Steps between C-alpha positions, in 0.01 A plus 500: 500500500650837395603745776478879463535764770440238770182376331439161343348550153204273439397602150478803272164677514530769232669819398427865423692785351664563842501164679563128472274323748543158659328312779753448778532386860679711765695366798185495712324280245272771374411493131548838334507654153867594451535786255846578354567793273471414132844628405775319304705323766839592349420871468573753771197682631498864385543750783165664423324164542667439833399854600139424405503179701629693805218752449241220482650327802468814711155590367233262367678179594542618859132599504401161357708311758329691784146410391282256690178573315294204381537421131833679454747229396776488763852608413712233668850622405632834378763595242841351573846619399798266492853566370345468154145637542213258461169677521220286632168487681341215688124530490222299659424213260151497352416165339172609343646685202428859397203702383659503154469120492122535551432760229316329218394210723261662744196708410535877486291534818713250692814684397344837587419369852867409543599853394254634760671279761838649402354849533392416855852388590648818354260705711660357814841586359400857417371557854861468609600767251672249269449434130569178316586653159529159331146364474499251211340156444838324534541658842165373627573149632276240660545269797375141517149621588479735204540821698682780314811671634692797353878476464799687352407828666679804356707314242357654178792741490737204477303355209526834319875516554543148362270580211720789387841351575487136394636420155253519214548129438366425846218758485379391154439152640255647751266720296197408710687582821594845366139570405375396844753712688417815302122443512517470879712818534284797608543824299648680804773234516602568141539865585203699378414611852742658747364319808659175615276192453282421803199281579326635191758315291372179662147599395620550141663156502181346646314649203745349252481164678119506495516583129739216416330246727154556354588552132804277472705776340706799603356854459774614260707331229816601312877534540667666803475857370144476373383322816649776720327763288167317521527470877553875517250615239234243394194350663467121474208346321228429760484132606131464418580590138741206490271247674126550478436308822700754705274773642558864421521564875821298516643702212418819691703368800797408281509835317472699821776300669721543190448876463821675392456755778551339845260752656215371281535137604329342796595662828578159649522132417213450742276713275623304197417171677153613609401610148635182344316276744182697441525437122565126569195479728283668239619260231444199725139605559452532127650156431805630313869496581588151376 
C-alpha cells in the first residue's frame, strides 16, 4: 500500500484542475480524502503560488478548519511544507459522491431540493460572518445517508491561478473544467465591481448551481475570454425556456440570484432557500416537478 505524508493510500478518487484526490487512511485509522496539488512533480513551485497558498492557509483554510457547523465537510489536515514543498489537504471522506454525479439522474425537483439544503447550510456559515466562495456541484458531497456537505471552502482563487498558469496542453485537456470554473465565478470576482466578494457571491453560485442542476447545462458557453465577458455582461437563458417542465418561478429565483449587481441579489441565502422551497411546494401540489 502506497505511503504519502504519513497516510496509506487506498485508491485514487478523482482529480480537478487544482488537486489529485485519493482515499487514504491516517495514523489513527480514519479514512480521509487526501488532496495533493496537481502540479508536475519535477517542477519547482513558483513563488507566487507558494504565496497564494500561504494566503489561503491564513485565511479561508484557517476559517474552514475552525468550523464545527453541521454539513460543512471537516478539514482534517492543513497545508504542509517540507524541504521540497508538497501542498496537501486532508478532508473528511464522503463516500456518497458529489452533486455533479447526480445531475442528469435525479429529477429537477429532487436536485432543486438538494440546492435548497445547501443554501440552508450556507446560512449557518454566513451567520458567523464567513463566506464559502466556492459553491459548485463537485464541492457538494454526500455521506452514506445521502446528506449533503459543502467542502473546499475559499479555494476558487486557487483554481483561477491554476487555470491561468498551467501549460496550454494541460488546460486544453480540461475544457469542461475551465467552463465550469468561469461560470461559477461571480462578476465581482472577475473585477467589474470594486467590493471584495462576500456572502452574495455564494448566492450567485447557488443560482448557477440551481441552473445547472435543473437544466443539465451551464448558463454560459464559449472560450475563456467570451465566457468571462458573458459572466460580466449577458443574462443567461431562463431555465423554463430550456425545459418546459421547469416553472417560471424557479427561473425567477435563478435570475435574481445571478444578477450582475450583488446589491440586486437576494439579501441572504435564507431568503433564497425560502423562495425555492415555496416554488417546490407549489409544484408538488400541482403534481409537477418530476
